[in-house]
N, CA and C atoms as a LAMMPS dump frame, in Angstrom:
ITEM: TIMESTEP
0
ITEM: NUMBER OF ATOMS
396
ITEM: BOX BOUNDS ff ff ff
-5.0000000000000000e+02 5.0000000000000000e+02
-5.0000000000000000e+02 5.0000000000000000e+02
-5.0000000000000000e+02 5.0000000000000000e+02
ITEM: ATOMS id mol type element x y z
1 1 1 N 12.126 -10.947 -7.101
2 1 2 C 12.517 -10.29 -5.873
3 1 3 C 11.639 -9.061 -5.674
4 2 1 N 11.37 -8.741 -4.438
5 2 2 C 10.481 -7.637 -4.136
6 2 3 C 11.075 -6.804 -2.998
7 3 1 N 11 -5.497 -3.154
8 3 2 C 11.425 -4.602 -2.088
9 3 3 C 10.232 -4.311 -1.203
10 4 1 N 10.429 -4.408 0.095
11 4 2 C 9.336 -4.181 1.039
12 4 3 C 9.762 -3.112 2.025
13 5 1 N 8.881 -2.183 2.26
14 5 2 C 9.126 -1.145 3.255
15 5 3 C 8.119 -1.335 4.374
16 6 1 N 8.591 -1.354 5.598
17 6 2 C 7.718 -1.563 6.743
18 6 3 C 8.085 -0.539 7.798
19 7 1 N 7.096 0.179 8.287
20 7 2 C 7.379 1.187 9.293
21 7 3 C 6.163 1.339 10.18
22 8 1 N 6.408 1.471 11.46
23 8 2 C 5.326 1.687 12.407
24 8 3 C 5.688 2.889 13.259
25 9 1 N 4.772 3.825 13.359
26 9 2 C 5.022 4.994 14.198
27 9 3 C 3.697 5.612 14.615
28 10 1 N 3.742 6.415 15.654
29 10 2 C 2.55 7.129 16.096
30 10 3 C 2.23 8.198 15.063
31 11 1 N 0.999 8.202 14.586
32 11 2 C 0.594 9.135 13.551
33 11 3 C 0.256 10.501 14.146
34 12 1 N 0.502 11.559 13.356
35 12 2 C 0.216 12.913 13.806
36 12 3 C -1.226 13.32 13.507
37 13 1 N -1.88 12.575 12.617
38 13 2 C -3.252 12.891 12.253
39 13 3 C -4.155 11.701 12.547
40 14 1 N -5.393 12.002 12.806
41 14 2 C -6.382 10.955 13.018
42 14 3 C -7.261 10.912 11.776
43 15 1 N -7.36 9.753 11.167
44 15 2 C -8.176 9.604 9.961
45 15 3 C -9.639 9.493 10.336
46 16 1 N -10.486 10.043 9.474
47 16 2 C -11.922 9.975 9.7
48 16 3 C -12.519 8.654 9.233
49 17 1 N -11.798 7.932 8.382
50 17 2 C -12.32 6.674 7.859
51 17 3 C -11.157 5.747 7.536
52 18 1 N -11.469 4.474 7.355
53 18 2 C -10.423 3.525 6.98
54 18 3 C -9.939 3.816 5.561
55 19 1 N -10.815 4.31 4.684
56 19 2 C -10.4 4.655 3.321
57 19 3 C -9.376 5.787 3.346
58 20 1 N -9.604 6.768 4.206
59 20 2 C -8.652 7.87 4.325
60 20 3 C -7.313 7.368 4.848
61 21 1 N -7.365 6.493 5.818
62 21 2 C -6.138 5.923 6.371
63 21 3 C -5.369 5.146 5.305
64 22 1 N -6.07 4.324 4.543
65 22 2 C -5.434 3.564 3.465
66 22 3 C -4.866 4.506 2.41
67 23 1 N -5.588 5.586 2.113
68 23 2 C -5.128 6.55 1.118
69 23 3 C -3.846 7.242 1.576
70 24 1 N -3.771 7.583 2.846
71 24 2 C -2.553 8.201 3.386
72 24 3 C -1.371 7.244 3.282
73 25 1 N -1.614 5.973 3.522
74 25 2 C -0.551 4.974 3.4
75 25 3 C -0.127 4.831 1.938
76 26 1 N -1.09 4.9 1.015
77 26 2 C -0.759 4.831 -0.406
78 26 3 C 0.137 6.006 -0.8
79 27 1 N -0.138 7.184 -0.243
80 27 2 C 0.695 8.344 -0.558
81 27 3 C 2.106 8.143 -0.045
82 28 1 N 2.231 7.624 1.172
83 28 2 C 3.557 7.37 1.722
84 28 3 C 4.307 6.345 0.873
85 29 1 N 3.626 5.273 0.482
86 29 2 C 4.255 4.241 -0.347
87 29 3 C 4.652 4.797 -1.709
88 30 1 N 3.805 5.65 -2.28
89 30 2 C 4.138 6.225 -3.587
90 30 3 C 5.343 7.153 -3.489
91 31 1 N 5.471 7.84 -2.361
92 31 2 C 6.653 8.681 -2.131
93 31 3 C 7.919 7.82 -2.1
94 32 1 N 7.837 6.665 -1.447
95 32 2 C 8.984 5.763 -1.393
96 32 3 C 9.294 5.18 -2.767
97 33 1 N 8.254 4.921 -3.579
98 33 2 C 8.472 4.418 -4.937
99 33 3 C 9.256 5.435 -5.751
100 34 1 N 8.874 6.701 -5.654
101 34 2 C 9.586 7.753 -6.384
102 34 3 C 11.041 7.807 -5.935
103 35 1 N 11.281 7.714 -4.639
104 35 2 C 12.646 7.73 -4.118
105 35 3 C 13.444 6.529 -4.627
106 36 1 N 12.831 5.337 -4.587
107 36 2 C 13.525 4.133 -5.054
108 36 3 C 13.8 4.193 -6.555
109 37 1 N 12.853 4.7 -7.326
110 37 2 C 13.077 4.824 -8.773
111 37 3 C 14.217 5.78 -9.067
112 38 1 N 14.298 6.858 -8.307
113 38 2 C 15.392 7.812 -8.481
114 38 3 C 16.73 7.159 -8.148
115 39 1 N 16.753 6.398 -7.053
116 39 2 C 17.98 5.731 -6.643
117 39 3 C 18.409 4.686 -7.68
118 40 1 N 17.466 3.909 -8.187
119 40 2 C 17.783 2.894 -9.19
120 40 3 C 18.265 3.551 -10.481
121 41 1 N 17.685 4.69 -10.839
122 41 2 C 18.122 5.418 -12.035
123 41 3 C 19.557 5.913 -11.886
124 42 1 N 19.944 6.27 -10.668
125 42 2 C 21.324 6.694 -10.425
126 42 3 C 22.313 5.547 -10.619
127 43 1 N 21.828 4.319 -10.49
128 43 2 C 22.656 3.137 -10.748
129 43 3 C 22.589 2.731 -12.225
130 44 1 N 22.094 3.64 -13.059
131 44 2 C 21.979 3.454 -14.504
132 44 3 C 21.065 2.289 -14.88
133 45 1 N 20.009 2.116 -14.118
134 45 2 C 19.001 1.1 -14.428
135 45 3 C 17.612 1.713 -14.274
136 46 1 N 17.293 2.737 -15.089
137 46 2 C 15.993 3.398 -14.932
138 46 3 C 14.837 2.451 -15.227
139 47 1 N 13.729 2.69 -14.538
140 47 2 C 12.523 1.877 -14.694
141 47 3 C 11.508 2.661 -15.509
142 48 1 N 10.999 2.047 -16.562
143 48 2 C 10.029 2.745 -17.409
144 48 3 C 8.59 2.333 -17.106
145 49 1 N 8.396 1.16 -16.521
146 49 2 C 7.043 0.692 -16.23
147 49 3 C 6.587 1.183 -14.86
148 50 1 N 5.286 1.378 -14.7
149 50 2 C 4.785 1.77 -13.379
150 50 3 C 4.965 0.645 -12.367
151 51 1 N 5.211 1.017 -11.128
152 51 2 C 5.376 0.058 -10.045
153 51 3 C 3.992 -0.297 -9.522
154 52 1 N 3.658 -1.592 -9.432
155 52 2 C 2.336 -1.956 -8.904
156 52 3 C 2.244 -1.661 -7.414
157 53 1 N 1.175 -0.998 -7.03
158 53 2 C 0.914 -0.665 -5.634
159 53 3 C -0.389 -1.363 -5.242
160 54 1 N -0.271 -2.419 -4.457
161 54 2 C -1.419 -3.232 -4.079
162 54 3 C -2.129 -2.629 -2.877
163 55 1 N -3.446 -2.616 -2.94
164 55 2 C -4.253 -2.068 -1.859
165 55 3 C -5.55 -2.861 -1.771
166 56 1 N -6.019 -3.121 -0.548
167 56 2 C -7.263 -3.876 -0.393
168 56 3 C -8.47 -2.978 -0.179
169 57 1 N -8.291 -1.671 -0.295
170 57 2 C -9.395 -0.731 -0.119
171 57 3 C -9.803 -0.147 -1.472
172 58 1 N -10.96 -0.576 -1.95
173 58 2 C -11.467 -0.054 -3.221
174 58 3 C -11.721 1.444 -3.112
175 59 1 N -12.194 1.898 -1.953
176 59 2 C -12.462 3.33 -1.765
177 59 3 C -11.177 4.15 -1.876
178 60 1 N -10.097 3.672 -1.28
179 60 2 C -8.823 4.396 -1.355
180 60 3 C -8.29 4.408 -2.781
181 61 1 N -8.445 3.302 -3.499
182 61 2 C -8.022 3.258 -4.904
183 61 3 C -8.84 4.241 -5.73
184 62 1 N -10.127 4.332 -5.448
185 62 2 C -10.992 5.268 -6.175
186 62 3 C -10.579 6.716 -5.903
187 63 1 N -10.285 7.036 -4.661
188 63 2 C -9.844 8.397 -4.32
189 63 3 C -8.547 8.716 -5.054
190 64 1 N -7.634 7.744 -5.09
191 64 2 C -6.334 7.966 -5.727
192 64 3 C -6.447 8.063 -7.241
193 65 1 N -7.357 7.314 -7.826
194 65 2 C -7.451 7.253 -9.285
195 65 3 C -8.266 8.377 -9.89
196 66 1 N -9.174 8.958 -9.136
197 66 2 C -10.082 9.958 -9.664
198 66 3 C -9.516 11.357 -9.454
199 67 1 N -9.151 12.056 -10.539
200 67 2 C -8.565 13.393 -10.393
201 67 3 C -9.566 14.477 -10.013
202 68 1 N -10.844 14.165 -10.049
203 68 2 C -11.862 15.149 -9.701
204 68 3 C -11.891 15.305 -8.181
205 69 1 N -11.859 16.539 -7.729
206 69 2 C -11.9 16.803 -6.291
207 69 3 C -13.307 16.561 -5.782
208 70 1 N -13.428 15.709 -4.781
209 70 2 C -14.741 15.367 -4.253
210 70 3 C -14.976 16.046 -2.914
211 71 1 N -16.225 16.304 -2.656
212 71 2 C -16.626 16.924 -1.39
213 71 3 C -16.228 16.063 -0.206
214 72 1 N -16.258 14.753 -0.379
215 72 2 C -15.956 13.848 0.729
216 72 3 C -14.473 13.783 1.074
217 73 1 N -13.605 14.296 0.205
218 73 2 C -12.164 14.244 0.474
219 73 3 C -11.565 15.621 0.731
220 74 1 N -12.397 16.623 0.94
221 74 2 C -11.865 17.973 1.106
222 74 3 C -11.067 18.137 2.4
223 75 1 N -11.297 17.282 3.381
224 75 2 C -10.571 17.385 4.641
225 75 3 C -9.169 16.772 4.567
226 76 1 N -8.886 16.021 3.496
227 76 2 C -7.554 15.437 3.324
228 76 3 C -6.649 16.522 2.769
229 77 1 N -5.487 16.695 3.394
230 77 2 C -4.589 17.763 2.975
231 77 3 C -4.151 17.586 1.527
232 78 1 N -3.859 18.693 0.873
233 78 2 C -3.494 18.681 -0.542
234 78 3 C -2.262 17.873 -0.865
235 79 1 N -1.29 17.848 0.036
236 79 2 C -0.063 17.118 -0.269
237 79 3 C -0.301 15.615 -0.372
238 80 1 N -1.369 15.121 0.243
239 80 2 C -1.666 13.702 0.121
240 80 3 C -2.244 13.357 -1.248
241 81 1 N -2.728 14.357 -1.961
242 81 2 C -3.276 14.099 -3.286
243 81 3 C -2.187 13.97 -4.341
244 82 1 N -0.919 14.046 -3.944
245 82 2 C 0.172 13.837 -4.887
246 82 3 C 0.176 12.418 -5.431
247 83 1 N -0.443 11.503 -4.723
248 83 2 C -0.521 10.13 -5.207
249 83 3 C -1.249 10.095 -6.551
250 84 1 N -2.231 10.962 -6.738
251 84 2 C -2.924 11.039 -8.028
252 84 3 C -1.967 11.44 -9.142
253 85 1 N -1.111 12.427 -8.846
254 85 2 C -0.141 12.875 -9.841
255 85 3 C 0.844 11.766 -10.185
256 86 1 N 1.21 10.977 -9.202
257 86 2 C 2.165 9.888 -9.44
258 86 3 C 1.541 8.775 -10.273
259 87 1 N 0.242 8.58 -10.126
260 87 2 C -0.451 7.596 -10.966
261 87 3 C -0.499 8.093 -12.403
262 88 1 N -0.897 9.356 -12.588
263 88 2 C -1.002 9.899 -13.95
264 88 3 C 0.36 10.053 -14.611
265 89 1 N 1.434 10.233 -13.82
266 89 2 C 2.783 10.333 -14.376
267 89 3 C 3.365 8.964 -14.718
268 90 1 N 2.684 7.894 -14.298
269 90 2 C 3.155 6.554 -14.63
270 90 3 C 4.175 5.982 -13.668
271 91 1 N 4.315 6.594 -12.488
272 91 2 C 5.246 6.057 -11.496
273 91 3 C 4.674 4.819 -10.812
274 92 1 N 3.368 4.859 -10.538
275 92 2 C 2.729 3.734 -9.859
276 92 3 C 1.449 3.362 -10.588
277 93 1 N 0.991 2.152 -10.333
278 93 2 C -0.28 1.664 -10.847
279 93 3 C -0.959 0.949 -9.69
280 94 1 N -2.145 1.423 -9.326
281 94 2 C -2.847 0.805 -8.2
282 94 3 C -3.546 -0.467 -8.65
283 95 1 N -3.431 -1.489 -7.826
284 95 2 C -4.033 -2.785 -8.104
285 95 3 C -4.773 -3.235 -6.852
286 96 1 N -6.022 -3.635 -7.042
287 96 2 C -6.813 -4.103 -5.907
288 96 3 C -6.45 -5.546 -5.583
289 97 1 N -6.254 -5.81 -4.317
290 97 2 C -6.036 -7.17 -3.843
291 97 3 C -7.13 -7.462 -2.823
292 98 1 N -7.781 -8.592 -2.993
293 98 2 C -8.868 -8.945 -2.074
294 98 3 C -8.331 -9.088 -0.657
295 99 1 N -9.161 -8.75 0.294
296 99 2 C -8.758 -8.804 1.696
297 99 3 C -8.307 -10.203 2.085
298 100 1 N -8.933 -11.229 1.568
299 100 2 C -8.552 -12.598 1.893
300 100 3 C -7.188 -12.991 1.372
301 101 1 N -6.68 -12.241 0.409
302 101 2 C -5.37 -12.53 -0.177
303 101 3 C -4.281 -11.576 0.322
304 102 1 N -4.623 -10.683 1.213
305 102 2 C -3.699 -9.66 1.691
306 102 3 C -2.755 -10.252 2.73
307 103 1 N -1.523 -10.52 2.333
308 103 2 C -0.561 -11.157 3.219
309 103 3 C -0.22 -10.301 4.438
310 104 1 N -0.295 -9.001 4.31
311 104 2 C 0.045 -8.129 5.437
312 104 3 C -0.928 -8.277 6.594
313 105 1 N -2.134 -8.794 6.324
314 105 2 C -3.127 -8.958 7.387
315 105 3 C -2.64 -9.867 8.503
316 106 1 N -1.759 -10.774 8.186
317 106 2 C -1.25 -11.687 9.212
318 106 3 C -0.478 -10.922 10.292
319 107 1 N 0.059 -9.759 9.926
320 107 2 C 0.825 -8.942 10.864
321 107 3 C -0.002 -7.841 11.514
322 108 1 N -1.144 -7.506 10.913
323 108 2 C -1.862 -6.316 11.359
324 108 3 C -3.254 -6.547 11.911
325 109 1 N -3.814 -7.768 11.737
326 109 2 C -5.197 -7.998 12.156
327 109 3 C -5.329 -9.311 12.899
328 110 1 N -6.274 -9.367 13.816
329 110 2 C -6.585 -10.678 14.407
330 110 3 C -7.368 -11.499 13.379
331 111 1 N -6.933 -12.702 13.124
332 111 2 C -7.558 -13.551 12.109
333 111 3 C -8.04 -14.85 12.723
334 112 1 N -9.062 -15.421 12.103
335 112 2 C -9.491 -16.751 12.499
336 112 3 C -8.391 -17.739 12.11
337 113 1 N -8.283 -18.875 12.805
338 113 2 C -7.201 -19.826 12.524
339 113 3 C -7.108 -20.258 11.062
340 114 1 N -8.23 -20.498 10.403
341 114 2 C -8.184 -20.941 9.005
342 114 3 C -7.535 -19.884 8.108
343 115 1 N -7.936 -18.631 8.269
344 115 2 C -7.363 -17.546 7.46
345 115 3 C -5.896 -17.329 7.809
346 116 1 N -5.581 -17.383 9.105
347 116 2 C -4.197 -17.227 9.544
348 116 3 C -3.312 -18.304 8.921
349 117 1 N -3.747 -19.556 8.983
350 117 2 C -2.95 -20.656 8.443
351 117 3 C -2.834 -20.589 6.924
352 118 1 N -3.89 -20.143 6.253
353 118 2 C -3.837 -19.997 4.794
354 118 3 C -2.803 -18.952 4.39
355 119 1 N -2.807 -17.814 5.079
356 119 2 C -1.818 -16.774 4.773
357 119 3 C -0.417 -17.22 5.163
358 120 1 N -0.314 -17.905 6.267
359 120 2 C 0.987 -18.399 6.731
360 120 3 C 1.585 -19.365 5.714
361 121 1 N 0.763 -20.227 5.143
362 121 2 C 1.269 -21.19 4.162
363 121 3 C 1.736 -20.494 2.883
364 122 1 N 1.113 -19.365 2.516
365 122 2 C 1.528 -18.619 1.328
366 122 3 C 2.878 -17.949 1.529
367 123 1 N 3.243 -17.731 2.778
368 123 2 C 4.508 -17.072 3.076
369 123 3 C 5.637 -18.076 3.275
370 124 1 N 5.333 -19.341 3.166
371 124 2 C 6.318 -20.409 3.334
372 124 3 C 6.987 -20.341 4.705
373 125 1 N 6.211 -19.969 5.708
374 125 2 C 6.707 -19.936 7.084
375 125 3 C 6.201 -21.158 7.814
376 126 1 N 6.945 -21.583 8.795
377 126 2 C 6.535 -22.73 9.597
378 126 3 C 6.645 -22.379 11.06
379 127 1 N 5.755 -22.922 11.829
380 127 2 C 5.767 -22.684 13.262
381 127 3 C 6.906 -23.468 13.901
382 128 1 N 7.651 -22.806 14.763
383 128 2 C 8.737 -23.5 15.468
384 128 3 C 8.19 -24.328 16.614
385 129 1 N 6.902 -24.167 16.907
386 129 2 C 6.302 -24.875 18.031
387 129 3 C 5.62 -26.18 17.619
388 130 1 N 5.426 -26.383 16.33
389 130 2 C 4.805 -27.636 15.88
390 130 3 C 5.855 -28.738 15.835
391 131 1 N 5.485 -29.97 16.164
392 131 2 C 6.457 -31.061 16.097
393 131 3 C 6.887 -31.294 14.641
394 132 1 N 8.156 -31.596 14.477
395 132 2 C 8.716 -31.776 13.134
396 132 3 C 8.353 -33.083 12.491
């Protein structure tokens, strides 16, 4: 079983790159992981292993994993760098997922029919418009 969080809203900041945008999303997801771990611990079922956080952006994973402050990330606010602390504390573990295997793309990107159908089949969904 897997817990999924999905939210869409108008953003208050404009990202300079797709890596920055992905990194901001990783920070938001890591914040939710901390909240969920706290809630599960209150139910007397604490989690000791890091929660896998899948991302298809190698650049965003590199920014999150590298504790050295880089010149290219100085425009990202400091509170977004908390994702690094959560990785080093063992709350989350970033895992790269290839773009072709990213199931969320079916909801967020225009795809060619072959890629769309491949992802659709992995989700065990069926079109209500196809003859039975």
